[in-house]
C-alpha positions in Angstrom: -0.1 -0.1 0.1 1.0 3.5 -0.6 1.9 5.9 2.4 -1.6 7.5 2.3 -3.8 4.2 2.2 -1.6 2.6 4.8 -2.0 5.6 7.0 -5.7 5.6 6.6 -5.7 1.8 7.7 -3.4 2.2 10.6 -5.3 5.3 11.9 -8.6 3.3 11.8 -6.9 0.4 13.7 -5.2 2.7 16.3 -8.6 4.2 17.0 -10.6 0.7 17.4 -7.8 -1.1 19.2 -5.5 -0.5 22.2 -3.2 -3.6 21.4 0.2 -3.2 19.7 0.1 -3.0 15.7 2.2 -4.9 13.5 3.2 -3.3 10.3 5.4 -4.5 7.2 7.4 -1.5 6.0 8.6 -1.4 2.5 9.8 2.3 2.3 10.5 5.2 4.6 7.5 7.0 3.6 5.4 4.4 5.2 7.8 4.6 8.2 7.1 8.2 8.6 3.1 7.8 8.3 3.2 5.1 11.2 5.5 7.0 13.3 3.2 10.2 13.0 0.1 8.3 13.4 0.9 5.9 16.5 0.5 8.2 19.3 1.3 6.1 22.3 1.0 2.9 20.7 3.7 0.3 20.2 4.8 -1.2 16.7 6.2 -4.2 15.8 7.6 -3.2 12.3 8.6 -6.0 9.7 11.3 -5.4 7.6 12.4 -7.9 5.2 16.0 -8.7 3.9 16.0 -10.2 0.3 17.9 -13.1 -1.1 20.5 -13.7 -1.9 22.3 -11.5 0.7 20.6 -8.3 -0.3 19.4 -5.4 1.8 17.5 -2.8 -0.3 18.1 1.1 0.7 14.6 1.7 1.3 14.5 -1.3 3.7 17.4 -0.3 5.7 16.0 3.1 6.0 12.7 1.9 7.5 14.7 -0.4 10.0 16.8 2.5 11.0 13.9 4.9 11.7 11.8 2.6 13.6 14.8 1.5 15.7 15.6 5.2 16.4 12.2 5.6 17.4 12.3 3.0 20.0 9.8 0.7 18.0 10.2 -3.1 18.0 11.8 -4.4 14.6 11.5 -7.8 13.3 14.2 -8.6 10.8 12.7 -11.1 8.2 14.8 -13.1 6.1 13.6 -14.4 2.7 14.7 -17.6 0.9 13.1 -19.3 -1.9 14.9 -22.6 -2.2 15.9 -23.5 -5.6 15.3 -20.1 -6.8 16.8 -16.9 -4.8 18.5 -19.2 -2.4 20.3 -22.6 -2.7 18.0 -26.0 -3.1 19.7 -27.4 -0.1 18.0 -26.5 3.2 21.0 -26.0 5.5 22.5 -23.7 2.8 19.4 -21.5 2.4 19.0 -21.3 6.4 22.6 -20.2 6.8 22.1 -17.6 3.8 18.9 -16.3 5.4 20.3 -16.1 8.7 23.3 -14.0 7.5 20.8 -11.5 6.3 19.0 -11.6 9.5 21.9 -11.2 11.7 23.4 -8.1 9.4 20.0 -6.3 10.1 19.6 -6.8 13.8 23.3 -5.8 14.1 22.3 -2.7 12.4 19.3 -2.0 14.9 21.8 -2.1 17.8 24.1 0.3 16.0 21.4 2.7 15.5 20.0 2.2 19.1 21.8 0.0 21.4 19.4 -2.3 23.3 16.4 -1.6 21.0 13.9 -4.3 20.9 14.3 -6.9 18.0 13.3 -10.3 16.9 14.0 -12.3 14.0 11.6 -13.5 11.2 11.4 -16.0 8.4 9.8 -16.2 5.0 10.8 -19.3 3.5 9.5 -21.6 0.9 10.8 -24.5 -1.5 10.4 -23.8 -5.3 8.5 -26.9 -7.2 11.4 -27.8 -9.5 9.0 -28.5 -12.2 6.8 -25.4 -12.4 9.0 -22.9 -10.7 6.1 -22.1 -8.2 6.7 -21.5 -4.8 5.2 -24.2 -2.8 4.0 -23.1 0.9 2.8 -26.5 2.5 5.4 -29.0 1.5 7.8 -31.0 4.0 10.6 -28.8 3.3 8.8 -25.9 4.4 8.2 -27.6 7.6 11.8 -28.6 8.2 12.9 -25.2 7.5 10.8 -23.6 10.2 12.4 -26.4 12.7 16.0 -25.4 11.6 15.2 -21.8 11.9 13.9 -22.3 15.5 17.2 -24.1 16.4 19.6 -21.4 14.9 17.4 -18.5 16.5 17.7 -20.5 20.0 21.4 -21.1 19.6 21.8 -17.2 19.2 19.5 -16.3 22.1 17.0 -14.5 19.6 13.4 -14.0 19.9 11.7 -15.3 16.7 8.4 -15.4 14.7 7.4 -17.7 11.9 4.5 -18.2 9.7 1.8 -21.0 10.5 -0.9 -22.5 8.6 -0.2 -21.6 5.0 -1.0 -24.0 1.9 -0.3 -24.0 -1.6 -4.0 -25.4 -2.1 -6.4 -23.2 -4.2 -9.6 -24.2 -2.1 -10.3 -25.3 1.1 -9.9 -29.1 0.4 -8.2 -32.0 2.2 -4.8 -30.6 0.5 -5.3 -27.2 2.3 -6.0 -28.9 5.7 -3.3 -31.5 5.8 -0.6 -28.8 4.4 -1.7 -26.3 6.7 -2.0 -28.6 9.9 1.8 -30.0 9.6 3.0 -26.5 8.6 1.4 -25.3 11.7 2.6 -28.3 13.9 6.3 -27.2 12.8 5.6 -23.8 13.8 4.7 -24.8 17.1 7.2 -27.4 17.4 10.2 -25.0 16.7 9.2 -23.0 19.8 8.3 -19.5 17.9 7.5 -16.7 20.2 5.1 -15.5 17.5 3.1 -17.1 14.9 1.7 -15.2 12.0 -0.5 -16.3 9.0 -2.1 -18.8 11.4 -5.4 -19.1 9.8 -6.9 -19.2 6.5 -4.0 -19.1 4.1 -4.2 -20.2 0.5 -2.3 -20.3 -2.5 0.9 -19.5 -0.7 -0.6 -16.8 1.3 -1.9 -14.7 -1.8 -5.4 -15.1 -0.6 -7.1 -16.1 3.0 -10.5 -18.2 3.3 -12.6 -17.7 6.3 -13.9 -21.2 5.6 -10.4 -22.6 6.0 
């Protein structure tokens, strides 16, 4: 969303709720809008590193602004195994974690002691079609591996939950969402997002699911 429409949505959310808000920021204009509107509310700002090993200038600007403002920053690593990262799961996790550590280190350079956590956006690619597959076994295993790495580093972390590659609320959707959510729980994540209704790799959400 652009800054104006995002600002309208956030203003309404802050007006109707006293709970902390999670915002996904892609440019500094969005960061300026949410900081101007937040009032006394606390924000959890998600900023995403791109694979392979890339931080865009706009994302870094968001990260530094939110850290300097004393807001919690969730530095999310992105890996599409077999496309933007190696097909090998361990190699994809290592590359994603390197990007996360770079972002988390920057938050501490900007504001030492600022609140932060690690996040992940990781999917395996179907090697026949090239499409990202949200509900396969590799996605579950990579969540478990991500949890191990974060615990080893002493990080709070978040993962996505009940996603599916299915296009309708069918048996495939239920099975994929169930084992992906089980992995999210077993990995010990402190926050689980995308936890209900996700279809088509998170492109849409179904109330019936």
